[in-house]
C-alpha positions in Angstrom: 9.3 -22.6 13.0 9.3 -18.8 12.0 11.6 -17.5 9.4 13.2 -14.0 8.7 12.7 -12.2 5.9 16.2 -10.9 6.3 16.5 -8.4 3.0 13.6 -6.6 4.3 13.6 -3.1 5.3 11.0 -0.5 6.2 9.8 3.2 7.1 6.4 3.4 8.8 5.0 6.9 9.4 1.7 8.1 10.9 1.8 11.5 11.6 -0.8 12.0 14.2 -1.8 15.6 15.7 -5.5 16.3 13.9 -5.2 12.7 12.3 -4.9 10.3 15.1 -5.9 7.6 13.1 -2.7 7.3 11.2 -0.8 6.4 14.2 -3.1 3.6 14.7 -2.7 2.5 10.8 1.1 3.3 11.2 1.3 1.2 14.1 -0.3 -1.9 12.6 1.5 -1.9 9.7 4.8 -1.6 11.8 3.7 -4.5 13.9 2.4 -7.0 11.3 6.0 -6.3 9.5 8.2 -7.1 12.2 5.7 -9.8 13.5 8.1 -13.1 13.5 4.7 -15.4 12.4 4.1 -12.9 10.0 6.3 -11.0 7.8 9.2 -11.4 9.6 11.1 -8.5 9.3 13.8 -7.9 11.8 13.0 -4.8 14.3 16.0 -3.2 13.8 15.3 -3.2 9.8 11.8 -1.4 10.8 11.7 2.7 11.8 8.3 3.5 13.0 7.8 7.3 12.8 4.7 9.0 14.8 3.5 12.3 15.8 6.4 14.2 17.4 8.8 11.5 16.2 7.4 12.2 12.3 8.8 15.8 11.5 10.2 17.0 8.5 13.9 16.1 9.4 12.8 12.8 11.1 11.5 11.4 7.8 14.4 12.7 6.0 16.5 10.9 8.5 14.9 7.7 7.9 15.0 7.9 3.7 18.7 8.4 4.2 18.9 5.3 6.6 17.2 3.4 3.5 19.8 4.6 1.3 22.5 3.6 3.6 20.9 -0.1 3.9 20.0 -0.7 0.4 23.8 0.3 -0.5 25.1 -2.3 1.8 22.6 -5.0 1.0 22.1 -5.4 -3.0 19.1 -7.7 -2.4 17.2 -5.1 -0.5 13.3 -4.8 -0.3 12.2 -1.6 0.9 8.7 -0.5 2.1 8.0 3.3 2.8 4.6 4.1 4.1 3.3 7.6 5.2 0.0 8.0 6.8 -0.7 11.9 6.7 -1.7 15.2 5.1 -0.9 15.9 1.5 -1.0 19.4 0.0 -0.9 21.0 -3.5 -0.8 24.5 -4.0 0.7 24.0 -6.9 3.7 22.6 -5.6 2.8 19.1 -3.9 3.8 18.9 -0.4 3.8 15.6 2.4 3.2 17.6 5.6 4.6 15.4 8.5 4.2 16.3 12.1 4.5 20.2 13.3 4.6 21.5 9.5 4.2 25.2 9.2 1.3 26.3 7.1 3.2 29.4 6.2 6.8 27.8 6.0 6.5 24.6 4.3 9.6 24.8 2.3 11.5 24.4 5.8 8.6 22.4 7.6 7.2 20.1 4.9 8.4 17.7 2.3 8.1 18.3 -1.2 7.5 16.2 -4.0 10.7 17.2 -5.5 13.1 16.6 -2.3 11.1 13.4 -1.6 11.4 12.2 -5.0 15.3 13.1 -4.7 15.7 11.0 -1.6 13.8 8.1 -3.4 16.5 8.2 -6.2 19.5 7.4 -3.9 17.3 4.6 -2.7 19.2 1.4 -5.1 17.0 -1.2 -4.3 15.3 -2.4 -7.5 12.4 -3.9 -5.0 10.9 -0.6 -3.6 7.2 0.3 -2.8 6.2 3.8 -1.9 2.7 3.7 -0.1 1.1 7.0 0.0 -1.9 7.5 2.3 -2.4 11.2 1.8 -6.1 11.8 2.3 -8.3 9.2 4.3 -10.7 10.2 7.3 -10.6 10.0 10.8 -13.5 8.9 12.9 -17.0 9.6 10.9 -15.1 9.6 7.9 -14.6 12.9 6.7 -11.9 14.1 4.6 -8.3 14.0 6.1 -7.2 17.1 4.3 -10.0 18.8 5.8 -8.9 22.2 6.8 -6.2 22.6 4.6 -6.0 24.8 1.9 -5.2 23.6 -1.7 -6.0 21.0 -3.8 -6.0 16.9 -2.8 -3.4 15.4 -4.5 -2.0 12.5 -3.0 0.1 10.9 -5.6 3.2 14.1 -6.0 3.9 14.1 -9.5 7.5 14.0 -9.4 7.9 10.9 -7.6 5.9 9.4 -10.6 8.4 10.6 -13.0 11.1 9.2 -10.4 9.3 6.1 -10.9 9.7 5.8 -14.3 13.2 6.3 -14.4 13.9 3.0 -12.9 12.7 -0.9 -13.0 11.0 -2.5 -9.9 9.1 0.2 -8.3 5.6 0.5 -7.4 3.6 3.2 -5.9 0.3 2.8 -4.3 -2.0 5.6 -3.0 -5.2 5.4 -1.0 -7.5 7.3 -2.9 -8.1 9.4 -6.5 -7.5 13.0 -5.6 -11.4 14.0 -6.0 -12.5 10.9 -3.1 -11.4 10.9 0.6 -10.0 7.8 2.4 -12.4 6.1 4.7 -12.3 5.0 8.6 -15.4 3.7 9.9 -16.1 3.5 13.8 -15.4 0.6 16.0 -12.6 -0.6 13.7 -9.0 -0.7 14.6 -7.8 0.7 10.8 -8.8 2.8 8.1 -10.5 1.0 5.0 -7.4 1.1 2.9 -4.5 0.1 5.8 -6.8 -3.0 6.9 -6.7 -4.4 3.3 -3.1 -3.4 3.1 -2.7 -5.4 6.3 -4.9 -8.2 4.8 -2.9 -8.6 1.8 0.3 -8.6 4.2 -0.8 -11.3 5.8 -1.7 -13.3 2.3 -5.3 -12.8 1.8 -4.4 -11.7 -1.6 -1.9 -14.5 -2.0 -2.1 -16.6 -5.3 0.7 -18.8 -5.0 0.6 -20.0 -1.5 4.3 -20.3 -1.2 4.9 -18.4 1.7 5.4 -14.9 0.2 3.2 -11.7 0.0 4.1 -10.7 -3.3 3.9 -7.4 -4.9 1.4 -7.8 -7.4 -1.0 -9.6 -5.2 -0.6 -6.9 -2.4 -1.3 -4.0 -5.0 -4.4 -5.9 -6.7 -6.1 -7.0 -3.2 -6.1 -3.6 -2.0 -7.3 -2.0 -5.1 -10.3 -4.8 -5.0 -11.1 -4.4 -1.6 -11.2 -0.8 -0.9 -13.7 0.2 -3.0 -15.7 -2.9 -1.4 -15.3 -1.5 1.7 -16.1 1.8 1.1 -19.6 1.1 -1.0 -17.4 2.3 -4.1 -16.5 5.7 -3.0 -12.8 5.1 -2.5 -10.3 3.7 -5.3 -6.2 3.2 -4.8 -4.1 4.8 -7.4 -1.3 2.2 -8.1 1.3 2.8 -10.5 4.0 0.3 -11.4 7.1 0.7 -13.6 9.3 -1.8 -15.5 8.1 -4.5 -13.2 10.1 -7.7 -14.3 8.6 -10.0 -11.6 6.0 -10.4 -9.1 8.7 -9.9 -5.8 8.1 -10.6 -2.4 7.5 -7.6 -0.4 7.3 -9.7 3.2 6.5 -13.6 3.8 3.0 -13.7 5.3 2.9 -16.6 7.5 6.6 -16.2 9.2 7.7 -18.5 6.2 4.6 -21.2 6.4 2.5 -21.7 3.6 -0.9 -21.0 5.4 -2.1 -17.5 5.9 -3.5 -17.4 9.5 -6.8 -15.4 10.0 -6.1 -11.6 11.1 -7.8 -11.3 14.4 -9.8 -8.2 13.7 -10.5 -9.0 9.9 -14.3 -9.5 8.6 -12.8 -11.7 6.1 -10.5 -14.6 6.3 -7.7 -15.8 3.6 -9.1 -18.7 0.9 -8.5 -22.1 2.4 -8.8 -24.7 -0.8 -7.2 -28.2 1.1 -10.7 -30.2 0.5 -10.7 -29.5 -3.3 -9.3 -32.3 -5.8 -6.7 -31.0 -7.4 -7.7 -31.2 -10.9 -10.3 -29.2 -10.2 -8.1 -26.6 -8.3 -5.7 -26.4 -11.1 -8.4 -25.7 -13.5 -9.8 -22.8 -11.0 -6.3 -21.6 -10.7 -6.0 -21.3 -14.5 -9.0 -19.6 -14.7 -7.8 -17.4 -11.8 -4.9 -16.5 -13.3 -6.3 -15.1 -16.8 -8.9 -13.3 -14.7 -6.1 -11.8 -13.0 -4.0 -10.7 -15.7 -7.0 -8.9 -17.2 -7.5 -7.1 -14.2 -4.2 -6.2 -14.2 -3.8 -4.6 -17.8 -7.0 -3.1 -16.7 -5.3 -1.1 -13.8 -2.3 0.2 -15.8 -4.8 1.6 -18.3 -6.7 2.8 -15.4 -3.3 4.6 -14.1 -2.5 6.9 -16.1 -6.2 8.9 -14.9 -5.2 10.4 -11.9 -8.9 12.0 -11.5 -11.5 9.2 -11.1 -14.2 11.0 -13.0 -11.5 11.2 -15.7 -11.4 7.4 -16.4 -13.4 6.1 -19.4 -17.1 4.3 -18.4 -15.9 0.8 -20.3 -13.0 0.8 -18.6 -14.8 0.9 -15.2 -17.6 -1.4 -15.8 -14.6 -3.9 -17.7 -12.7 -3.6 -14.2 -16.2 -4.4 -12.2 -16.9 -7.4 -14.4 -14.1 -8.9 -13.9 -13.4 -8.3 -10.3 -17.0 -10.1 -9.9 -15.7 -13.0 -11.5 -12.8 -13.0 -9.4 -14.7 -13.2 -6.1 -17.3 -15.6 -7.5 -14.0 -17.8 -8.2 -12.4 -17.3 -5.3 -15.7 -18.0 -3.3 -16.1 -21.3 -5.0 -12.6 -22.1 -4.2 -13.1 -21.6 -0.4 -16.5 -23.5 -0.2 
């Protein structure tokens, strides 16, 4: 019988307009979160804002709602997902539906304003996902035609993150990259891997929970694979004391179930001898710890081109070892 992830709260936004894929992505995230056989968030604890319902004031009200929920629930786990345009000229803005190019102050959300709203969300388990530069249709730049520098990660939000603990930011790509969507696929590469992670594809302990580091590491590994190494998510983590649960992945059950549209499948280890499985799990844990250390070092570089080549090589080597070990475990 499915359980409810009763302390989970989420705001999911897809601005639509000239980015129709953002609506599909946002709907996919909200649907999985509310699915009682998957993440099992209560439907009244998930707000989905798309198209004309994703204007500036709508988003700010939703952030205020999250603050209210966390004040009433000290055990709250919060997910904020935004899929749309981002702009920096030089102030960073999230661009909601209906923004006016010549009046961003009143029609968009500045990084400072977004940061101030995050500050009053008291949850010690907060994940902010920003998909601010991904492609629609034929994989054109998400921000194409919008003047200014592409910058998916507001520095004010990074600064706010560093003031608190238990907070994680995941951005879809580095500022010199685009995010990718492929014809015939229901979701962008970034959102597809995020959905897989929330469905338990990257779950390490198989305890029924999609834990935050497992989710981040799955997305960080799989997006470069899907994009032929052309897109690399950014992960920022602040004083994370535990690998907290972001959601259930199978409604409280411990065996992840395949997503119908996904091209890969969760790892199944039921046929492996216990001693062999334990040895492989120890190896995998060591690889994952090494990869996490590299990710933390790489997160200091916003420009992908600025990352030392040796860090990139080390990451790829460890990712190759992890993938090979996972294939052995699934065989």
